[in-house]
C-alpha positions in Angstrom: 1.0 23.6 0.7 -2.1 21.5 1.3 -2.9 20.8 4.9 -4.5 17.5 5.9 -5.5 15.6 9.0 -5.4 11.9 9.9 -7.0 9.4 12.2 -4.6 8.6 15.0 -4.9 4.9 14.4 -4.3 5.2 10.7 -6.8 2.4 10.0 -8.5 3.1 6.7 -11.9 1.5 6.2 -14.6 3.2 4.2 -13.6 6.7 3.2 -16.0 9.1 1.6 -14.1 11.7 -0.3 -14.2 13.7 -3.5 -11.0 12.0 -4.8 -9.2 8.9 -3.9 -6.0 11.0 -3.8 -7.4 13.4 -1.2 -6.5 12.5 2.4 -8.5 12.1 5.6 -11.6 13.8 7.0 -11.3 17.1 8.8 -12.6 15.9 12.1 -9.5 13.8 12.8 -6.4 14.3 14.9 -4.0 17.0 13.3 -1.3 15.3 11.3 1.6 16.9 13.3 0.2 15.4 16.5 -0.4 11.8 15.4 3.1 10.4 15.2 5.8 11.4 17.8 7.3 8.2 19.1 8.7 4.9 17.8 5.6 3.2 19.2 3.4 5.7 17.2 5.4 4.6 14.0 4.9 1.0 14.9 1.1 1.5 15.4 1.0 3.3 12.1 2.7 0.4 10.4 0.2 -2.0 12.0 -2.5 0.2 10.4 -0.9 -0.3 7.0 -0.8 -4.1 7.4 -4.4 -3.9 8.5 -5.4 -1.9 5.4 -4.3 -4.8 3.2 -7.2 -6.8 4.7 -9.7 -4.8 2.7 -12.2 -7.0 0.7 -11.6 -4.6 -2.2 -8.0 -5.9 -2.4 -6.4 -9.3 -2.0 -9.2 -11.0 -0.1 -11.7 -9.9 -2.7 -12.0 -7.7 -5.8 -8.3 -7.2 -6.7 -7.8 -11.0 -6.7 -11.0 -12.1 -8.3 -12.0 -9.4 -10.8 -9.1 -9.9 -13.2 -9.8 -13.6 -13.6 -13.6 -13.2 -13.6 -13.2 -10.6 -16.4 -10.9 -12.9 -18.4 -11.6 -16.4 -19.6 -11.4 -18.4 -16.4 -15.0 -18.7 -15.3 -18.6 -18.7 -16.5 -21.5 -17.0 -14.8 -24.3 -19.5 -13.8 -27.9 -18.9 -14.7 -29.7 -17.5 -11.7 -26.6 -16.1 -10.0 -26.6 -13.0 -7.8 -24.9 -10.9 -10.6 -22.0 -10.0 -8.4 -19.2 -8.7 -10.6 -21.7 -9.2 -13.5 -20.7 -6.1 -15.4 -17.1 -7.0 -15.2 -17.7 -10.5 -16.5 -19.8 -9.1 -19.4 -17.1 -6.5 -20.2 -19.7 -3.8 -19.6 -17.2 -1.7 -17.6 -17.9 1.9 -16.7 -15.7 4.5 -15.1 -18.1 4.6 -12.1 -18.0 0.8 -11.4 -18.0 0.6 -7.7 -15.8 -2.5 -7.5 -13.1 -0.9 -9.6 -13.4 2.4 -7.8 -13.0 0.7 -4.5 -9.8 -1.1 -5.7 -8.4 2.2 -6.8 -9.3 4.0 -3.5 -8.0 1.2 -1.3 -4.6 1.1 -3.0 -4.2 4.9 -2.8 -5.4 4.7 0.8 -2.5 2.4 1.6 -0.2 4.8 -0.2 -1.5 7.8 1.8 -0.9 5.9 5.1 2.7 5.0 4.0 3.4 8.6 3.0 2.1 9.9 6.3 4.3 7.5 8.2 7.4 8.2 6.2 6.9 12.0 6.5 7.1 11.7 10.3 10.2 9.5 10.5 12.8 12.2 10.8 10.9 13.9 13.6 10.8 10.7 15.5 14.5 9.9 14.8 15.5 13.3 16.2 14.0 12.3 19.6 15.3 8.7 19.6 18.4 7.8 21.7 18.9 4.0 21.6 20.2 1.8 18.9 17.4 -0.6 19.4 14.8 2.1 18.6 16.8 3.4 15.7 16.9 -0.2 14.3 13.2 -0.5 14.7 12.6 2.7 12.9 14.7 1.5 10.0 12.6 -1.7 9.8 9.4 0.3 9.8 10.8 2.5 7.0 11.6 -0.6 4.9 8.1 -2.0 5.5 6.4 1.3 4.5 8.4 1.5 1.3 7.6 -2.1 0.5 3.9 -1.6 1.2 3.8 1.5 -1.0 5.6 -0.4 -3.8 3.0 -3.2 -3.6 0.1 -0.8 -3.8 1.6 1.2 -6.7 2.6 -2.0 -8.6 -1.1 -3.2 -8.5 -2.4 0.2 -9.6 0.0 0.0 -12.5 -1.0 -3.6 -13.2 -4.8 -2.7 -13.4 -4.9 0.9 -14.7 -2.0 1.0 -17.2 -1.0 -0.5 -20.5 1.5 -3.3 -20.8 5.2 -2.3 -20.8 6.6 -3.1 -24.2 9.7 -1.0 -24.4 11.4 1.8 -22.5 10.7 4.2 -25.4 7.0 3.4 -25.5 6.7 3.4 -21.7 8.0 7.0 -21.6 5.0 7.9 -23.8 2.3 5.7 -22.1 0.4 6.9 -19.1 1.4 5.5 -15.7 -0.2 6.4 -12.3 -0.3 9.5 -10.2 2.8 9.3 -8.1 2.5 10.9 -4.6 5.5 10.6 -2.3 4.4 12.8 0.6 1.3 13.2 2.7 1.2 17.0 2.7 2.2 17.9 -0.9 2.1 20.3 -3.7 2.8 17.5 -6.2 0.5 17.9 -9.2 -2.4 15.5 -9.4 -1.5 14.2 -12.8 -0.3 10.9 -14.2 3.4 10.1 -14.6 4.7 8.0 -17.5 4.5 4.3 -17.3 8.3 4.1 -17.2 8.5 6.7 -14.3 5.8 4.8 -12.4 7.7 1.5 -12.5 11.0 3.3 -11.7 9.3 4.8 -8.6 8.3 1.3 -7.5 11.8 -0.1 -8.0 13.3 2.8 -5.9 11.0 1.9 -3.1 12.1 -1.7 -3.4 15.7 -0.7 -3.1 15.0 1.0 0.2 12.9 -2.0 1.4 15.8 -4.5 0.7 18.3 -2.2 2.4 16.3 -2.1 5.7 14.6 -5.5 5.6 17.7 -7.7 4.9 17.9 -10.9 6.8 21.2 -11.2 8.5 23.7 -13.9 7.4 23.5 -17.0 9.5 19.9 -16.4 10.5 18.4 -19.8 11.5 14.8 -18.9 12.0 11.7 -19.4 9.9 11.1 -17.0 7.0 8.3 -18.7 5.1 4.6 -18.2 5.8 5.2 -14.7 7.0 2.5 -12.1 7.6 5.3 -9.4 7.8 7.6 -8.1 5.2 11.2 -9.1 4.7 13.7 -8.7 1.9 12.5 -11.8 0.0 9.0 -10.2 -0.4 10.8 -7.3 -2.0 12.8 -9.6 -4.2 9.7 -11.5 -5.3 7.9 -8.3 -6.2 11.0 -7.0 -8.0 11.1 -10.2 -10.1 7.5 -9.8 -11.0 8.0 -6.1 -11.9 11.1 -6.9 -14.1 9.2 -9.6 -15.9 6.4 -7.1 -16.7 9.0 -4.6 -17.8 10.6 -7.2 -20.0 13.9 -6.8 -18.1 14.5 -10.6 -18.2 18.0 -10.8 -16.9 17.0 -8.7 -13.9 13.9 -10.8 -13.4 16.1 -13.9 -13.3 18.4 -12.3 -10.8 15.7 -11.3 -8.4 13.8 -14.6 -8.7 17.0 -16.5 -8.1 17.6 -14.7 -4.8 14.3 -16.0 -3.6 14.6 -19.5 -5.0 18.2 -20.0 -3.9 17.8 -18.5 -0.4 16.9 -21.8 1.1 14.1 -20.3 3.1 11.3 -21.6 0.9 10.2 -25.0 -0.4 7.4 -25.9 -2.8 4.6 -27.8 -1.0 4.4 -31.3 -2.3 1.2 -32.9 -3.6 2.5 -36.4 -2.7 4.0 -35.7 0.7 1.2 -36.1 3.3 0.9 -34.0 6.3 -1.9 -36.2 7.6 -3.7 -39.3 6.3 -6.1 -37.2 4.2 -4.2 -34.2 3.1 -1.0 -33.6 1.1 1.2 -30.6 2.0 -0.2 -28.8 -1.0 -3.9 -29.4 0.0 -3.0 -28.4 3.5 -1.8 -25.0 2.3 -5.2 -24.2 0.8 -7.1 -25.6 3.8 -5.1 -23.8 6.5 -3.2 -21.1 4.7 0.1 -22.5 6.0 3.0 -23.5 3.8 6.7 -23.5 3.3 6.2 -21.9 -0.1 4.3 -18.8 1.1 6.5 -15.8 0.8 4.0 -13.3 2.2 0.4 -13.6 3.1 -2.1 -11.3 4.8 -2.7 -12.4 8.3 -6.3 -12.9 9.5 -7.7 -13.8 12.9 -11.1 -14.8 14.0 -11.7 -11.2 15.2 -10.0 -9.5 12.3 -10.3 -10.6 8.7 -11.2 -9.4 5.3 -13.4 -10.6 2.5 -14.4 -14.1 1.6 -12.6 -15.2 -1.6 -14.6 -18.3 -2.0 -18.2 -17.0 -1.7 -18.7 -16.5 -5.5 -17.7 -20.1 -6.1 -20.1 -21.6 -3.4 -22.4 -19.3 -1.6 -22.9 -22.2 0.9 -25.9 -21.6 3.2 -25.6 -24.8 5.3 -28.0 -26.5 2.9 -26.7 -26.2 -0.7 -24.3 -24.4 -2.9 -25.3 -21.8 -5.5 -22.1 -20.6 -7.1 -22.1 -17.4 -9.0 -19.3 -18.6 -11.2 -17.9 -22.0 -12.2 -14.6 -23.0 -13.8 -14.4 -22.8 -17.6 -14.3 -26.3 -19.2 -11.1 -25.4 -21.1 -9.3 -24.8 -17.8 -10.4 -28.1 -16.4 -9.1 -29.8 -19.5 -5.6 -28.3 -19.0 -4.9 -30.7 -16.1 -3.5 -34.1 -17.0 -4.5 -37.1 -14.9 -1.2 -37.1 -13.0 -1.6 -33.4 -12.0 -2.8 -33.4 -8.4 -3.7 -29.7 -8.5 -7.0 -30.9 -10.1 -7.8 -32.7 -6.9 -6.6 -29.9 -4.7 -8.4 -27.1 -6.5 -11.7 -28.6 -7.7 -14.3 -30.7 -6.0 -15.6 -33.7 -7.9 -18.7 -32.7 -9.7 -21.3 -31.4 -7.3 -25.0 -30.8 -8.0 -25.8 -27.1 -7.2 -28.9 -25.9 -5.4 -30.3 -24.0 -8.4 -33.6 -25.2 -9.9 -31.7 -26.2 -13.0 -29.4 -28.4 -10.8 -26.2 -27.7 -12.7 -23.7 -30.4 -11.9 -20.1 -29.1 -12.2 -16.6 -29.0 -10.8 -16.5 -26.3 -8.2 -13.4 -24.3 -7.0 -12.7 -25.7 -3.5 -9.3 -23.9 -3.5 -11.2 -21.1 -1.8 -13.6 -23.1 0.3 -12.1 -21.4 3.3 -9.6 -21.7 6.1 -10.6 -24.5 8.5 -10.0 -22.2 11.5 -13.0 -20.1 10.3 -15.1 -23.0 9.2 -15.1 -24.3 12.8 -17.0 -21.2 13.8 -19.3 -21.4 10.7 -17.6 -18.7 8.8 -17.1 -20.1 5.3 -15.0 -19.1 2.3 -12.5 -16.9 4.2 -8.9 -17.5 3.2 -5.7 -15.6 4.1 -4.6 -14.2 0.7 -1.2 -15.6 -0.4 0.1 -12.5 -2.3 3.5 -14.0 -3.0 4.2 -17.7 -3.4 7.4 -19.5 -4.5 5.7 -21.2 -7.4 5.0 -17.8 -9.0 8.6 -17.0 -8.6 9.6 -20.2 -10.4 7.1 -19.3 -13.2 8.6 -15.8 -13.5 12.1 -17.2 -13.8 11.0 -19.8 -16.3 9.4 -17.2 -18.6 12.4 -14.9 -18.3 14.8 -17.8 -19.2 12.6 -18.7 -22.2 12.5 -15.1 -23.4 16.3 -15.0 -23.3 16.6 -18.3 -25.2 17.7 -20.4 -22.2 15.1 -23.2 -22.7 17.1 -25.7 -20.7 16.9 -23.7 -17.5 13.3 -22.7 -18.3 12.4 -26.4 -18.5 14.1 -27.1 -15.2 12.0 -24.5 -13.4 8.8 -25.9 -15.0 9.9 -29.4 -13.9 10.5 -28.2 -10.4 6.8 -27.1 -10.2 5.5 -30.3 -11.8 7.6 -32.5 -9.6 5.9 -30.9 -6.6 2.4 -31.1 -8.1 2.2 -34.4 -10.1 1.7 -37.9 -8.7 4.6 -39.0 -10.9 6.8 -36.9 -13.1 9.8 -38.8 -14.2 11.1 -36.6 -17.0 11.7 -32.9 -17.6 9.9 -30.3 -19.5 11.4 -30.3 -23.0 11.2 -26.7 -24.2 12.2 -24.9 -27.3 11.5 -21.7 -29.2 8.3 -23.0 -30.6 6.7 -24.5 -27.5 8.2 -22.6 -24.6 5.5 -19.9 -24.2 2.7 -22.4 -24.8 4.0 -24.5 -21.9 4.6 -21.5 -19.6 1.1 -20.1 -20.3 -0.5 -23.5 -19.5 1.5 -23.8 -16.3 0.5 -20.3 -15.2 -3.2 -21.2 -15.8 -3.0 -24.4 -13.8 -0.8 -23.0 -10.9 -2.2 -19.5 -10.5 -5.9 -20.1 -11.3 -8.1 -17.4 -9.8 -5.2 -15.6 -8.1 -5.6 -12.5 -10.1 -3.0 -12.8 -12.8 -4.9 -13.8 -16.0 -6.0 -10.4 -17.3 -2.5 -9.0 -16.9 -1.0 -12.1 -18.5 -3.2 -11.7 -21.6 -2.6 -8.0 -21.7 1.2 -8.3 -21.6 1.2 -11.2 -24.1 -1.1 -9.2 -26.4 -3.6 -12.0 -26.6 -7.4 -12.0 -26.7 -9.8 -14.8 -25.9 -13.2 -16.2 -26.8 -16.0 -17.6 -24.6 -18.5 -20.2 -25.9 -21.5 -21.2 -23.8 -21.3 -24.1 -21.4 -23.9 -25.9 -19.4 -26.3 -23.4 -17.7 -24.1 -20.4 -18.3 -25.7 -17.0 -18.5 -26.6 -16.1 -22.1 -25.3 -12.5 -22.1 -21.5 -12.9 -21.6 -21.1 -16.6 -22.5 -20.6 -15.8 -26.1 -17.9 -13.2 -26.1 -14.9 -12.6 -28.3 -12.3 -10.2 -27.0 -9.6 -9.1 -29.4 -6.0 -8.6 -28.2 -5.4 -5.1 -26.8 -9.0 -4.4 -26.2 -9.1 -1.1 -24.4 -10.8 -2.7 -21.4 -7.7 -4.8 -20.6 -6.8 -1.5 -18.9 -9.4 -0.5 -16.4 -10.9 3.0 -16.6 -9.7 5.6 -14.1 -12.6 6.2 -11.7 -14.8 9.0 -13.0 -14.6 11.2 -9.9 -10.8 11.2 -10.2 -11.2 12.9 -13.6 -13.9 15.3 -12.5 -12.7 16.3 -9.0 -11.8 20.0 -8.6 -8.3 20.8 -9.8 -7.7 17.3 -11.2 -5.2 17.0 -14.1 -5.6 13.3 -14.3 -6.1 11.9 -17.8 -8.3 8.9 -18.4 -7.6 5.7 -20.3 -9.0 4.7 -23.6 -11.5 2.6 -21.6 -12.8 5.9 -20.1 -14.0 7.1 -23.6 
């Protein structure tokens, strides 16, 4: 059995190691001395939550790269070339941004495994029901954190799930369920990988269930609860094409009564609607789980590439694609919430364009001159409605699918008197358009195109970079699936197979 050591605070930051699946440096506290009490478990779980703040994950690359790579934005002439290779589809197995995503997600998995491997030892020395209940909560949280990390590894590094039979043949991810392990470092099947995530979610729901009659606030949480698990389960089942199960899980969230879509017409103050307020302050009744930041502890700056504000001018690296802007009808107030009226940039060419103010930044940080930092909203109620609408449409229930789309539009439009009329011919066109408008730059587009087996084409727009602006990507292009980092394939003893994009 391999022996590893671990930092006592379990706070991953920048790890230098041969493989992302290796554990912690050898000058740390021995693993069998790091967790002995309930408070040690609690501190370990705080470390897991802290690891989600990584700018390689939801406050940076994992959110931005899939949409930058797809058809949502254009690089501006003179930009800093951040994410430039990804945008141009010149993607190598040693790309540092992709490698950092991979390493950060497996880092969270390692922390969860270490915590879970020490639970029974702590239980054996625990005497009170209160402490035992706290342990169960931490166990649920750790399983859910691991499920989230694995689900995003699958999303970015695996093919789309088309059938159970095909998924048994397709490569999934390396599944590691223990910190000290003899488990082979080889990829499981795609089917087995998703089943592992679903088993983790079963445990999470068991231990994070909210008691009947609970009268407190559940929305806008920075901690896990059962509805975070249900929301992820709905997403996973949609990706697996298990539509009835996706509907069941999504309905648990929607019908819980704990969440409400933020209105674009209901004002929280004279200048902001509830929906605009959500993006300005990261507070909303529709947030299922967000990553909590403080002035002293925060992650990346999601909005930097859309502004790069220097207290004088803005020089965005990327601007919205014209076709995206054209998707919003005049009554759709998301246009006002997401995009500034045309602004003249600080470049010599003085491009004037609509810029993405959705990620201008949390007003709390702006007050101390920290711009473009937002608390990542990993699960929102609107995505859950979109999941259920698509699942209904795929099962032929176009009436219910239309009602879910109408629920979103009623919350986002200035006036919306009717209902979305959906049928076999137009259902997916409507759902795709709604996902574009609602989830813009939240990291879903590449996965959506991959699972729908659709390609795209870019055509140059004003002051866009020449190389990358004229790009035609066919459906099922190998680079819809990111390459496994090269050092994972080449590290001693590795049995990990690469993707087609590694070739």
